[in-house]
TORGU-337029 format. One record per residue (C-alpha): residue in one letter; x, y, z. Coordinates in pm, 1 decimal, padded with zeros to 6 digits, always signed. Layout:
> resn; c1; c2; c3
> A; X; Y; Z
...
//
This chain:
> resn; c1; c2; c3
> M; -00133.9; +02087.0; -04637.1
> A; +00141.7; +02091.5; -04896.7
> G; +00038.8; +02439.9; -05006.7
> L; +00043.7; +02568.8; -04649.0
> F; +00384.1; +02412.0; -04595.2
> V; +00524.7; +02575.9; -04909.9
> L; +00380.7; +02915.3; -04810.2
> S; +00531.2; +02885.8; -04463.9
> S; +00868.7; +02787.2; -04615.3
> I; +00921.6; +03115.2; -04799.5
> P; +01216.5; +03301.2; -04643.6
> G; +01146.5; +03638.5; -04489.3
> Y; +01409.3; +03829.3; -04684.7
> T; +01291.4; +04035.9; -04980.5
> H; +01616.7; +03980.1; -05170.3
> T; +01607.1; +03599.4; -05169.4
> A; +01679.6; +03503.3; -05529.2
> D; +01542.5; +03148.0; -05501.0
> W; +01190.1; +03273.5; -05427.6
> G; +01194.9; +03591.7; -05636.7
> G; +00876.9; +03795.5; -05630.6
> L; +00697.6; +03552.3; -05400.5
> A; +00930.3; +03634.9; -05110.4
> W; +00882.0; +04004.6; -05183.7
> L; +00503.3; +03960.8; -05187.1
> V; +00507.0; +03783.2; -04850.5
> A; +00732.0; +04052.3; -04704.0
> Q; +00492.6; +04324.1; -04825.7
> T; +00178.7; +04160.3; -04684.3
> P; +00046.0; +04367.4; -04392.7
> P; +00063.4; +04190.7; -04053.5
> L; -00313.9; +04207.8; -03998.8
> L; -00375.5; +04034.6; -04332.6
> Q; -00114.8; +03770.6; -04245.8
> K; -00289.1; +03698.5; -03915.0
> T; -00628.6; +03687.0; -04087.9
> M; -00488.8; +03439.0; -04339.0
> H; -00380.0; +03211.3; -04052.2
> V; -00741.7; +03187.9; -03937.5
> L; -00891.6; +03149.4; -04286.0
> L; -00640.4; +02894.5; -04415.6
> Y; -00660.0; +02673.7; -04108.5
> A; -01040.1; +02697.6; -04108.9
> G; -01028.6; +02570.1; -04465.6
> L; -00783.9; +02295.9; -04375.1
> A; -00995.9; +02170.5; -04083.9
> W; -01311.3; +02186.6; -04296.8
> L; -01144.4; +01979.8; -04569.7
> L; -01007.7; +01728.9; -04318.1
> F; -01355.6; +01687.7; -04165.8
> W; -01511.3; +01610.3; -04503.6
> T; -01219.0; +01389.8; -04609.7
> L; -01309.0; +01152.6; -04325.8
> E; -01678.7; +01136.0; -04427.0
> P; -01654.1; +00836.8; -04666.0
> A; -01511.0; +00624.1; -04383.1
> R; -01845.0; +00665.3; -04198.0
> F; -01680.3; +00781.6; -03877.3
> A; -01907.7; +00950.7; -03625.7
> P; -01925.5; +01329.7; -03671.7
> R; -01770.1; +01390.2; -03327.5
> F; -01473.1; +01170.9; -03414.8
> R; -01431.4; +01344.1; -03751.5
> A; -01452.7; +01686.4; -03585.7
> L; -01199.9; +01601.5; -03315.8
> T; -00961.6; +01437.8; -03563.2
> A; -00981.2; +01728.6; -03806.6
> F; -00920.9; +01978.5; -03527.5
> V; -00626.3; +01789.9; -03375.3
> V; -00457.7; +01727.7; -03711.2
> A; -00499.0; +02091.3; -03820.2
> V; -00366.1; +02227.6; -03489.0
> A; -00074.5; +01981.9; -03483.6
> F; +00012.9; +02073.5; -03841.9
> G; -00006.4; +02444.6; -03755.6
> A; +00224.3; +02396.2; -03457.0
> F; +00466.6; +02197.6; -03673.3
> N; +00464.2; +02473.3; -03936.0
> E; +00544.4; +02737.7; -03674.9
> W; +00828.5; +02523.3; -03539.2
> H; +00954.8; +02468.1; -03894.7
> Q; +00973.8; +02844.7; -03952.8
> L; +01225.9; +02880.3; -03669.5
> A; +01490.2; +02735.0; -03902.8
> L; +01415.0; +02968.8; -04195.3
> P; +01609.2; +03288.8; -04256.9
> G; +01401.7; +03595.6; -04181.7
> R; +01106.4; +03394.9; -04047.1
> F; +00996.6; +03308.0; -03697.5
> G; +00729.0; +03092.8; -03540.9
> T; +00512.1; +03225.2; -03261.7
> V; +00272.5; +03083.6; -03006.7
> W; +00025.4; +03354.0; -03112.5
> D; +00023.1; +03211.9; -03467.2
> V; -00043.9; +02863.2; -03327.2
> V; -00339.8; +03010.7; -03134.7
> L; -00469.0; +03173.7; -03454.1
> N; -00427.1; +02844.7; -03641.7
> A; -00622.1; +02664.4; -03367.9
> G; -00894.9; +02928.3; -03373.7
> G; -00924.8; +02890.1; -03748.1
> A; -00935.5; +02511.1; -03715.5
> A; -01216.2; +02543.0; -03458.8
> V; -01414.0; +02768.8; -03693.0
> G; -01363.3; +02525.8; -03980.9
> V; -01481.2; +02228.7; -03778.0
> I; -01784.8; +02416.0; -03643.4
> V; -01887.1; +02522.2; -03993.9
> A; -01838.4; +02167.7; -04123.9
> V; -02048.8; +02017.9; -03845.2
> L; -02326.0; +02273.0; -03899.8
> L; -02335.4; +02201.4; -04273.0
//
């Protein structure tokens, strides 16, 4: 979650000195790849959250629901957080992609 938060905190300007080449790299990433990364990263997050709850011996349905809700809530928070960053913006579409990725992650975790 910390890694996702740091990635979403990178300003959108290519000339931002504090972030150097990382801001440039984010600015150069094609939009389709950025949207794909939303799905993949949130699938990974939900999958990890599901398995993090395993030692507590919670029922699989509870673990799945908890992992999904936490991942979606975190994704929505991240999009809201980006509204305050220069050159960045949060969108409902990105929240939907995050939720879709979280659903995929939970489904894969349950099936495994």
